[in-house]
N, CA and C atoms as a LAMMPS dump frame, in Angstrom:
ITEM: TIMESTEP
0
ITEM: NUMBER OF ATOMS
534
ITEM: BOX BOUNDS ff ff ff
-5.0000000000000000e+02 5.0000000000000000e+02
-5.0000000000000000e+02 5.0000000000000000e+02
-5.0000000000000000e+02 5.0000000000000000e+02
ITEM: ATOMS id mol type element x y z
1 1 1 N 8.293 17.796 -9.456
2 1 2 C 7.334 17.489 -8.408
3 1 3 C 7.616 16.085 -7.867
4 2 1 N 7.112 15.797 -6.689
5 2 2 C 7.412 14.529 -6.036
6 2 3 C 6.516 13.379 -6.493
7 3 1 N 6.897 12.207 -6.028
8 3 2 C 6.042 11.028 -6.104
9 3 3 C 5.411 10.911 -4.73
10 4 1 N 4.109 10.734 -4.692
11 4 2 C 3.414 10.53 -3.43
12 4 3 C 3.056 9.054 -3.366
13 5 1 N 3.607 8.364 -2.38
14 5 2 C 3.372 6.931 -2.214
15 5 3 C 2.457 6.736 -1.013
16 6 1 N 1.317 6.091 -1.242
17 6 2 C 0.307 5.973 -0.191
18 6 3 C 0.078 4.515 0.168
19 7 1 N 0.159 4.243 1.455
20 7 2 C -0.098 2.93 2.032
21 7 3 C -1.361 3.062 2.87
22 8 1 N -2.246 2.093 2.778
23 8 2 C -3.499 2.196 3.513
24 8 3 C -4.024 0.823 3.884
25 9 1 N -4.726 0.783 4.988
26 9 2 C -5.471 -0.408 5.351
27 9 3 C -6.828 -0.369 4.667
28 10 1 N -7.554 -1.466 4.794
29 10 2 C -8.9 -1.504 4.227
30 10 3 C -9.81 -0.516 4.928
31 11 1 N -10.695 0.093 4.156
32 11 2 C -11.733 0.979 4.672
33 11 3 C -11.189 2.18 5.438
34 12 1 N -10.122 2.744 4.892
35 12 2 C -9.551 3.978 5.451
36 12 3 C -9.751 5.144 4.489
37 13 1 N -10.726 5.041 3.602
38 13 2 C -11.081 6.093 2.635
39 13 3 C -9.97 6.378 1.633
40 14 1 N -9.119 5.404 1.376
41 14 2 C -7.976 5.612 0.48
42 14 3 C -8.402 6.035 -0.92
43 15 1 N -9.405 5.378 -1.475
44 15 2 C -9.814 5.683 -2.85
45 15 3 C -10.261 7.132 -2.977
46 16 1 N -11.082 7.581 -2.03
47 16 2 C -11.581 8.946 -2.089
48 16 3 C -10.457 9.959 -1.887
49 17 1 N -9.584 9.688 -0.957
50 17 2 C -8.482 10.617 -0.67
51 17 3 C -7.52 10.685 -1.845
52 18 1 N -7.163 9.529 -2.391
53 18 2 C -6.252 9.499 -3.543
54 18 3 C -6.883 10.234 -4.727
55 19 1 N -8.167 10.01 -4.961
56 19 2 C -8.849 10.695 -6.067
57 19 3 C -8.821 12.206 -5.881
58 20 1 N -9.05 12.648 -4.653
59 20 2 C -9.058 14.094 -4.384
60 20 3 C -7.663 14.695 -4.554
61 21 1 N -6.645 14.019 -4.048
62 21 2 C -5.273 14.518 -4.196
63 21 3 C -4.885 14.541 -5.678
64 22 1 N -5.216 13.481 -6.396
65 22 2 C -4.895 13.415 -7.828
66 22 3 C -5.603 14.527 -8.599
67 23 1 N -6.849 14.779 -8.25
68 23 2 C -7.607 15.845 -8.916
69 23 3 C -6.97 17.206 -8.649
70 24 1 N -6.634 17.459 -7.399
71 24 2 C -6.06 18.766 -7.032
72 24 3 C -4.698 18.996 -7.669
73 25 1 N -3.884 17.97 -7.703
74 25 2 C -2.52 18.135 -8.219
75 25 3 C -2.4 17.797 -9.704
76 26 1 N -3.454 17.226 -10.251
77 26 2 C -3.448 16.757 -11.643
78 26 3 C -2.33 15.731 -11.851
79 27 1 N -2.231 14.789 -10.914
80 27 2 C -1.249 13.706 -10.976
81 27 3 C -1.947 12.416 -11.406
82 28 1 N -1.295 11.608 -12.212
83 28 2 C -1.851 10.28 -12.489
84 28 3 C -1.66 9.375 -11.271
85 29 1 N -2.489 8.352 -11.173
86 29 2 C -2.42 7.403 -10.072
87 29 3 C -1.984 6.05 -10.619
88 30 1 N -0.999 5.45 -9.955
89 30 2 C -0.528 4.108 -10.299
90 30 3 C -0.782 3.223 -9.093
91 31 1 N -1.374 2.09 -9.321
92 31 2 C -1.671 1.152 -8.237
93 31 3 C -1.327 -0.26 -8.652
94 32 1 N -2.343 -1.118 -8.704
95 32 2 C -2.093 -2.521 -9.052
96 32 3 C -1.455 -2.718 -10.43
97 33 1 N -1.622 -1.742 -11.314
98 33 2 C -1.024 -1.884 -12.648
99 33 3 C 0.5 -1.907 -12.597
100 34 1 N 1.09 -1.498 -11.476
101 34 2 C 2.541 -1.621 -11.331
102 34 3 C 2.942 -3.088 -11.47
103 35 1 N 2.178 -3.981 -10.856
104 35 2 C 2.493 -5.408 -10.973
105 35 3 C 2.322 -5.898 -12.403
106 36 1 N 1.354 -5.344 -13.133
107 36 2 C 1.185 -5.698 -14.545
108 36 3 C 2.423 -5.301 -15.351
109 37 1 N 2.927 -4.094 -15.062
110 37 2 C 4.116 -3.616 -15.774
111 37 3 C 5.339 -4.472 -15.446
112 38 1 N 5.495 -4.821 -14.172
113 38 2 C 6.622 -5.66 -13.757
114 38 3 C 6.482 -7.046 -14.38
115 39 1 N 5.269 -7.555 -14.4
116 39 2 C 5.004 -8.866 -14.99
117 39 3 C 5.411 -8.886 -16.462
118 40 1 N 5.019 -7.843 -17.176
119 40 2 C 5.352 -7.756 -18.593
120 40 3 C 6.866 -7.625 -18.804
121 41 1 N 7.506 -6.8 -17.996
122 41 2 C 8.946 -6.558 -18.145
123 41 3 C 9.77 -7.819 -17.876
124 42 1 N 9.369 -8.566 -16.834
125 42 2 C 10.168 -9.715 -16.416
126 42 3 C 9.593 -11.062 -16.85
127 43 1 N 8.422 -11.055 -17.485
128 43 2 C 7.817 -12.299 -17.933
129 43 3 C 7.404 -13.215 -16.784
130 44 1 N 6.916 -12.619 -15.715
131 44 2 C 6.501 -13.367 -14.527
132 44 3 C 5.008 -13.138 -14.318
133 45 1 N 4.256 -14.184 -13.991
134 45 2 C 2.82 -13.992 -13.76
135 45 3 C 2.549 -13.019 -12.61
136 46 1 N 1.517 -12.205 -12.763
137 46 2 C 1.153 -11.22 -11.752
138 46 3 C 0.873 -11.908 -10.418
139 47 1 N 0.244 -13.062 -10.449
140 47 2 C -0.065 -13.786 -9.22
141 47 3 C 1.181 -14.14 -8.434
142 48 1 N 2.22 -14.509 -9.113
143 48 2 C 3.482 -14.843 -8.44
144 48 3 C 4.112 -13.596 -7.819
145 49 1 N 4.043 -12.478 -8.539
146 49 2 C 4.571 -11.225 -7.994
147 49 3 C 3.768 -10.79 -6.777
148 50 1 N 2.46 -10.879 -6.897
149 50 2 C 1.582 -10.499 -5.797
150 50 3 C 1.858 -11.354 -4.565
151 51 1 N 2.07 -12.637 -4.77
152 51 2 C 2.361 -13.543 -3.656
153 51 3 C 3.68 -13.18 -2.982
154 52 1 N 4.611 -12.644 -3.738
155 52 2 C 5.907 -12.293 -3.148
156 52 3 C 5.817 -11.066 -2.244
157 53 1 N 4.688 -10.354 -2.322
158 53 2 C 4.546 -9.119 -1.551
159 53 3 C 3.828 -9.29 -0.217
160 54 1 N 3.768 -10.462 0.304
161 54 2 C 3.128 -10.535 1.606
162 54 3 C 2.753 -11.919 2.055
163 55 1 N 2.699 -12.855 1.143
164 55 2 C 2.352 -14.206 1.555
165 55 3 C 3.501 -14.798 2.372
166 56 1 N 3.146 -15.737 3.21
167 56 2 C 4.192 -16.406 3.981
168 56 3 C 5.082 -17.206 3.038
169 57 1 N 6.382 -17.172 3.26
170 57 2 C 7.258 -17.966 2.414
171 57 3 C 6.997 -19.451 2.641
172 58 1 N 6.885 -20.181 1.564
173 58 2 C 6.641 -21.614 1.662
174 58 3 C 7.973 -22.357 1.675
175 59 1 N 7.902 -23.636 1.985
176 59 2 C 9.098 -24.464 1.952
177 59 3 C 9.659 -24.517 0.539
178 60 1 N 8.769 -24.631 -0.45
179 60 2 C 9.209 -24.655 -1.84
180 60 3 C 9.909 -23.346 -2.207
181 61 1 N 9.38 -22.216 -1.712
182 61 2 C 10.009 -20.925 -1.991
183 61 3 C 11.407 -20.859 -1.397
184 62 1 N 11.577 -21.44 -0.239
185 62 2 C 12.892 -21.428 0.385
186 62 3 C 13.898 -22.181 -0.479
187 63 1 N 13.41 -23.157 -1.219
188 63 2 C 14.293 -23.91 -2.107
189 63 3 C 14.504 -23.206 -3.448
190 64 1 N 13.438 -22.625 -3.992
191 64 2 C 13.506 -22.039 -5.336
192 64 3 C 13.769 -20.531 -5.345
193 65 1 N 13.587 -19.879 -4.217
194 65 2 C 13.792 -18.43 -4.08
195 65 3 C 12.883 -17.607 -4.98
196 66 1 N 11.69 -18.145 -5.318
197 66 2 C 10.733 -17.402 -6.149
198 66 3 C 10.309 -16.105 -5.484
199 67 1 N 10.082 -16.168 -4.196
200 67 2 C 9.615 -14.982 -3.478
201 67 3 C 10.674 -13.886 -3.483
202 68 1 N 11.904 -14.257 -3.23
203 68 2 C 12.995 -13.288 -3.226
204 68 3 C 13.16 -12.669 -4.609
205 69 1 N 13.097 -13.504 -5.622
206 69 2 C 13.222 -13.021 -6.998
207 69 3 C 12.06 -12.075 -7.335
208 70 1 N 10.841 -12.442 -6.917
209 70 2 C 9.679 -11.594 -7.158
210 70 3 C 9.803 -10.248 -6.471
211 71 1 N 10.324 -10.263 -5.262
212 71 2 C 10.523 -9.025 -4.513
213 71 3 C 11.528 -8.12 -5.219
214 72 1 N 12.592 -8.696 -5.716
215 72 2 C 13.599 -7.922 -6.454
216 72 3 C 12.979 -7.33 -7.72
217 73 1 N 12.131 -8.111 -8.391
218 73 2 C 11.491 -7.617 -9.607
219 73 3 C 10.522 -6.472 -9.313
220 74 1 N 9.788 -6.575 -8.2
221 74 2 C 8.881 -5.494 -7.822
222 74 3 C 9.686 -4.241 -7.453
223 75 1 N 10.791 -4.409 -6.742
224 75 2 C 11.643 -3.264 -6.418
225 75 3 C 12.167 -2.605 -7.686
226 76 1 N 12.482 -3.407 -8.685
227 76 2 C 12.928 -2.87 -9.964
228 76 3 C 11.82 -2.031 -10.605
229 77 1 N 10.591 -2.539 -10.549
230 77 2 C 9.455 -1.789 -11.078
231 77 3 C 9.232 -0.488 -10.33
232 78 1 N 9.392 -0.531 -9.006
233 78 2 C 9.278 0.688 -8.211
234 78 3 C 10.376 1.686 -8.556
235 79 1 N 11.578 1.184 -8.785
236 79 2 C 12.688 2.072 -9.164
237 79 3 C 12.365 2.787 -10.471
238 80 1 N 11.798 2.058 -11.43
239 80 2 C 11.386 2.688 -12.693
240 80 3 C 10.319 3.74 -12.431
241 81 1 N 9.355 3.402 -11.579
242 81 2 C 8.265 4.316 -11.259
243 81 3 C 8.787 5.585 -10.601
244 82 1 N 9.754 5.424 -9.696
245 82 2 C 10.273 6.564 -8.945
246 82 3 C 11.138 7.497 -9.786
247 83 1 N 11.477 7.074 -10.982
248 83 2 C 12.216 7.958 -11.883
249 83 3 C 11.289 8.955 -12.573
250 84 1 N 9.992 8.702 -12.444
251 84 2 C 9.007 9.622 -13.003
252 84 3 C 8.725 10.722 -11.984
253 85 1 N 8.121 11.778 -12.458
254 85 2 C 7.741 12.879 -11.578
255 85 3 C 6.231 13.019 -11.56
256 86 1 N 5.751 13.648 -10.528
257 86 2 C 4.364 14.06 -10.447
258 86 3 C 3.38 12.911 -10.625
259 87 1 N 3.429 11.963 -9.706
260 87 2 C 2.463 10.88 -9.736
261 87 3 C 2.186 10.391 -8.331
262 88 1 N 1.095 9.658 -8.215
263 88 2 C 0.699 9.064 -6.945
264 88 3 C 0.752 7.559 -7.113
265 89 1 N 1.449 6.9 -6.217
266 89 2 C 1.469 5.438 -6.186
267 89 3 C 0.723 4.994 -4.945
268 90 1 N -0.181 4.055 -5.102
269 90 2 C -0.896 3.519 -3.949
270 90 3 C -0.718 2.005 -3.923
271 91 1 N -0.217 1.514 -2.799
272 91 2 C -0.054 0.075 -2.661
273 91 3 C 0.948 -0.302 -1.598
274 92 1 N 1.03 -1.602 -1.363
275 92 2 C 1.942 -2.135 -0.36
276 92 3 C 3.401 -1.918 -0.703
277 93 1 N 3.695 -1.687 -1.966
278 93 2 C 5.064 -1.419 -2.378
279 93 3 C 5.623 -0.143 -1.768
280 94 1 N 4.746 0.69 -1.226
281 94 2 C 5.194 1.913 -0.543
282 94 3 C 6.244 1.576 0.512
283 95 1 N 6.058 0.434 1.176
284 95 2 C 7.008 0.034 2.214
285 95 3 C 8.385 -0.313 1.653
286 96 1 N 8.477 -0.568 0.36
287 96 2 C 9.753 -0.93 -0.267
288 96 3 C 10.579 0.276 -0.696
289 97 1 N 9.986 1.46 -0.633
290 97 2 C 10.695 2.665 -1.076
291 97 3 C 11.676 3.086 0.013
292 98 1 N 12.956 3.087 -0.291
293 98 2 C 13.953 3.451 0.727
294 98 3 C 13.786 4.889 1.213
295 99 1 N 14.087 5.113 2.466
296 99 2 C 13.995 6.441 3.045
297 99 3 C 14.918 7.442 2.385
298 100 1 N 15.965 6.949 1.735
299 100 2 C 16.925 7.832 1.069
300 100 3 C 16.339 8.482 -0.178
301 101 1 N 15.229 7.959 -0.673
302 101 2 C 14.588 8.544 -1.853
303 101 3 C 13.805 9.758 -1.372
304 102 1 N 14.411 10.93 -1.515
305 102 2 C 13.853 12.133 -0.901
306 102 3 C 12.728 12.782 -1.708
307 103 1 N 12.579 12.426 -2.97
308 103 2 C 11.501 13.033 -3.744
309 103 3 C 10.208 12.222 -3.652
310 104 1 N 10.224 11.149 -2.858
311 104 2 C 9.021 10.353 -2.643
312 104 3 C 8.503 10.628 -1.234
313 105 1 N 7.274 11.05 -1.151
314 105 2 C 6.651 11.275 0.149
315 105 3 C 5.807 10.049 0.482
316 106 1 N 6.149 9.389 1.58
317 106 2 C 5.445 8.191 2.022
318 106 3 C 4.329 8.587 2.974
319 107 1 N 3.105 8.193 2.621
320 107 2 C 1.928 8.546 3.409
321 107 3 C 1.229 7.268 3.843
322 108 1 N 0.79 7.247 5.09
323 108 2 C 0.003 6.126 5.591
324 108 3 C -1.369 6.648 5.996
325 109 1 N -2.407 6.029 5.445
326 109 2 C -3.777 6.336 5.835
327 109 3 C -4.222 5.247 6.803
328 110 1 N -4.651 5.66 7.984
329 110 2 C -5.087 4.667 8.961
330 110 3 C -6.32 5.175 9.697
331 111 1 N -7.014 4.249 10.349
332 111 2 C -8.211 4.605 11.114
333 111 3 C -8.402 3.566 12.212
334 112 1 N -9.246 3.894 13.157
335 112 2 C -9.539 2.943 14.227
336 112 3 C -10.311 1.759 13.657
337 113 1 N -10.243 0.642 14.34
338 113 2 C -10.965 -0.547 13.901
339 113 3 C -12.469 -0.271 13.859
340 114 1 N -12.976 0.423 14.841
341 114 2 C -14.412 0.711 14.891
342 114 3 C -14.855 1.505 13.661
343 115 1 N -14.073 2.494 13.302
344 115 2 C -14.39 3.309 12.127
345 115 3 C -14.349 2.457 10.856
346 116 1 N -13.354 1.622 10.756
347 116 2 C -13.199 0.783 9.567
348 116 3 C -14.32 -0.244 9.464
349 117 1 N -14.722 -0.819 10.578
350 117 2 C -15.826 -1.782 10.583
351 117 3 C -17.111 -1.092 10.14
352 118 1 N -17.326 0.116 10.638
353 118 2 C -18.519 0.874 10.249
354 118 3 C -18.519 1.153 8.745
355 119 1 N -17.375 1.576 8.215
356 119 2 C -17.271 1.831 6.76
357 119 3 C -17.484 0.563 5.953
358 120 1 N -16.922 -0.546 6.424
359 120 2 C -17.083 -1.823 5.714
360 120 3 C -18.547 -2.242 5.702
361 121 1 N -19.232 -2.004 6.792
362 121 2 C -20.655 -2.334 6.868
363 121 3 C -21.452 -1.494 5.872
364 122 1 N -21.126 -0.21 5.794
365 122 2 C -21.833 0.693 4.887
366 122 3 C -21.464 0.433 3.426
367 123 1 N -20.175 0.306 3.138
368 123 2 C -19.712 0.222 1.753
369 123 3 C -19.871 -1.163 1.14
370 124 1 N -19.593 -2.195 1.927
371 124 2 C -19.608 -3.551 1.374
372 124 3 C -20.814 -4.361 1.839
373 125 1 N -21.626 -3.768 2.697
374 125 2 C -22.804 -4.476 3.171
375 125 3 C -22.498 -5.647 4.088
376 126 1 N -21.335 -5.611 4.713
377 126 2 C -20.955 -6.685 5.628
378 126 3 C -21.528 -6.415 7.013
379 127 1 N -21.885 -7.483 7.723
380 127 2 C -22.287 -7.25 9.107
381 127 3 C -21.015 -6.969 9.902
382 128 1 N -21.13 -6.338 11.066
383 128 2 C -19.93 -5.94 11.813
384 128 3 C -18.96 -7.088 12.094
385 129 1 N -19.471 -8.252 12.364
386 129 2 C -18.588 -9.39 12.662
387 129 3 C -17.794 -9.802 11.418
388 130 1 N -18.478 -9.887 10.275
389 130 2 C -17.792 -10.221 9.019
390 130 3 C -16.765 -9.147 8.664
391 131 1 N -17.158 -7.901 8.83
392 131 2 C -16.275 -6.784 8.491
393 131 3 C -15.005 -6.833 9.327
394 132 1 N -15.16 -7.016 10.627
395 132 2 C -14.002 -7.072 11.521
396 132 3 C -13.077 -8.227 11.125
397 133 1 N -13.648 -9.371 10.838
398 133 2 C -12.851 -10.541 10.469
399 133 3 C -12.071 -10.283 9.179
400 134 1 N -12.743 -9.69 8.202
401 134 2 C -12.103 -9.378 6.92
402 134 3 C -10.956 -8.378 7.107
403 135 1 N -11.207 -7.339 7.879
404 135 2 C -10.182 -6.318 8.13
405 135 3 C -9.013 -6.912 8.903
406 136 1 N -9.309 -7.696 9.932
407 136 2 C -8.242 -8.306 10.736
408 136 3 C -7.375 -9.244 9.902
409 137 1 N -7.997 -9.994 8.987
410 137 2 C -7.24 -10.907 8.123
411 137 3 C -6.284 -10.124 7.226
412 138 1 N -6.774 -9.045 6.651
413 138 2 C -5.926 -8.216 5.79
414 138 3 C -4.846 -7.515 6.598
415 139 1 N -5.202 -7.009 7.768
416 139 2 C -4.216 -6.365 8.632
417 139 3 C -3.114 -7.339 9.041
418 140 1 N -3.474 -8.594 9.244
419 140 2 C -2.47 -9.595 9.609
420 140 3 C -1.47 -9.783 8.468
421 141 1 N -1.964 -9.807 7.226
422 141 2 C -1.069 -9.926 6.074
423 141 3 C -0.153 -8.703 5.985
424 142 1 N -0.728 -7.519 6.156
425 142 2 C 0.082 -6.296 6.118
426 142 3 C 1.093 -6.281 7.258
427 143 1 N 0.659 -6.747 8.415
428 143 2 C 1.553 -6.796 9.575
429 143 3 C 2.707 -7.748 9.364
430 144 1 N 2.418 -8.905 8.792
431 144 2 C 3.469 -9.888 8.514
432 144 3 C 4.487 -9.292 7.547
433 145 1 N 3.987 -8.603 6.544
434 145 2 C 4.831 -7.967 5.525
435 145 3 C 5.735 -6.918 6.166
436 146 1 N 5.164 -6.023 6.972
437 146 2 C 5.953 -4.963 7.608
438 146 3 C 6.939 -5.536 8.627
439 147 1 N 6.51 -6.536 9.376
440 147 2 C 7.426 -7.147 10.354
441 147 3 C 8.588 -7.838 9.646
442 148 1 N 8.302 -8.45 8.504
443 148 2 C 9.365 -9.104 7.741
444 148 3 C 10.381 -8.076 7.231
445 149 1 N 9.886 -6.95 6.776
446 149 2 C 10.775 -5.928 6.221
447 149 3 C 11.489 -5.105 7.29
448 150 1 N 10.766 -4.72 8.354
449 150 2 C 11.296 -3.741 9.309
450 150 3 C 11.208 -4.152 10.772
451 151 1 N 10.571 -5.271 11.049
452 151 2 C 10.319 -5.684 12.434
453 151 3 C 9.455 -4.648 13.151
454 152 1 N 8.504 -4.073 12.397
455 152 2 C 7.607 -3.049 12.931
456 152 3 C 6.193 -3.298 12.424
457 153 1 N 5.249 -2.644 13.079
458 153 2 C 3.86 -2.65 12.634
459 153 3 C 3.752 -1.833 11.347
460 154 1 N 2.826 -2.188 10.451
461 154 2 C 2.669 -1.383 9.241
462 154 3 C 2.134 0.024 9.529
463 155 1 N 1.663 0.255 10.735
464 155 2 C 1.113 1.56 11.102
465 155 3 C 2.13 2.395 11.882
466 156 1 N 3.351 1.925 11.97
467 156 2 C 4.419 2.614 12.708
468 156 3 C 4.771 3.933 12.01
469 157 1 N 4.659 5.025 12.743
470 157 2 C 4.877 6.359 12.176
471 157 3 C 6.262 6.529 11.563
472 158 1 N 7.265 5.847 12.098
473 158 2 C 8.629 6.021 11.594
474 158 3 C 8.813 5.518 10.162
475 159 1 N 7.869 4.754 9.648
476 159 2 C 7.972 4.233 8.278
477 159 3 C 7.501 5.254 7.23
478 160 1 N 6.893 6.345 7.687
479 160 2 C 6.246 7.278 6.769
480 160 3 C 6.669 8.721 7.038
481 161 1 N 6.442 9.545 6.041
482 161 2 C 6.639 10.978 6.195
483 161 3 C 5.397 11.629 6.793
484 162 1 N 4.244 11.01 6.559
485 162 2 C 2.98 11.574 7.008
486 162 3 C 2.012 10.447 7.351
487 163 1 N 1.434 10.51 8.529
488 163 2 C 0.413 9.574 8.984
489 163 3 C -0.903 10.338 9.065
490 164 1 N -1.925 9.873 8.347
491 164 2 C -3.199 10.588 8.31
492 164 3 C -4.279 9.736 8.974
493 165 1 N -4.804 10.186 10.108
494 165 2 C -5.868 9.442 10.79
495 165 3 C -7.221 9.712 10.125
496 166 1 N -7.657 8.833 9.249
497 166 2 C -8.857 9.098 8.45
498 166 3 C -10.148 9.019 9.254
499 167 1 N -10.069 8.558 10.475
500 167 2 C -11.272 8.544 11.319
501 167 3 C -11.513 9.904 11.98
502 168 1 N -10.535 10.794 11.916
503 168 2 C -10.697 12.112 12.542
504 168 3 C -10.669 13.269 11.549
505 169 1 N -10.348 12.992 10.294
506 169 2 C -10.305 14.056 9.294
507 169 3 C -11.183 13.673 8.1
508 170 1 N -11.704 14.671 7.426
509 170 2 C -12.51 14.431 6.228
510 170 3 C -11.586 14.145 5.047
511 171 1 N -12.176 13.728 3.953
512 171 2 C -11.403 13.492 2.72
513 171 3 C -10.7 14.774 2.302
514 172 1 N -11.393 15.897 2.367
515 172 2 C -10.811 17.186 1.976
516 172 3 C -9.661 17.578 2.891
517 173 1 N -9.824 17.36 4.194
518 173 2 C -8.767 17.684 5.142
519 173 3 C -7.55 16.783 4.929
520 174 1 N -7.794 15.492 4.65
521 174 2 C -6.688 14.571 4.373
522 174 3 C -5.949 15.007 3.117
523 175 1 N -6.684 15.388 2.093
524 175 2 C -6.057 15.87 0.85
525 175 3 C -5.252 17.141 1.117
526 176 1 N -5.788 18.026 1.965
527 176 2 C -5.039 19.233 2.34
528 176 3 C -3.713 18.867 2.995
529 177 1 N -3.744 17.91 3.906
530 177 2 C -2.518 17.485 4.604
531 177 3 C -1.484 16.941 3.622
532 178 1 N -1.95 16.147 2.698
533 178 2 C -1.036 15.526 1.734
534 178 3 C -0.517 16.572 0.778
């Protein structure tokens, strides 16, 4: 069976969709713990690995190459993960999976800003202005990451095997698609 790799923006119903897909397929889900595993394997703090996945490179990084090294270590962790079968990976590392890996299905969950702001207001109790600001800040980080890797938006259909518009489909319908 394949590895399903899911990339999502904030408030795109990722948790519910991933849970439903995992339940239906009886697949385990791997997410942030991938960085824990990489940290343990390479003896690098999780914070440093996390910073290598999207933060702007600093002047110090340009001298020490910490970010590049962290990225290589995360790719190594993904390579180990992709040798397994029948699992769901959710996270920004989805963008690091080469297109040549044919047993990994890359999925992007996305929604309109209005839908995401509404969900953020309901789920996190944020007012619409706070919600929009929070989402835009995170989207900017994701955008910087995708532009650095591919010179494309993180929502660009060509980066994925399947794009699921969560503002137009239910959790069950999204799980059906996946």
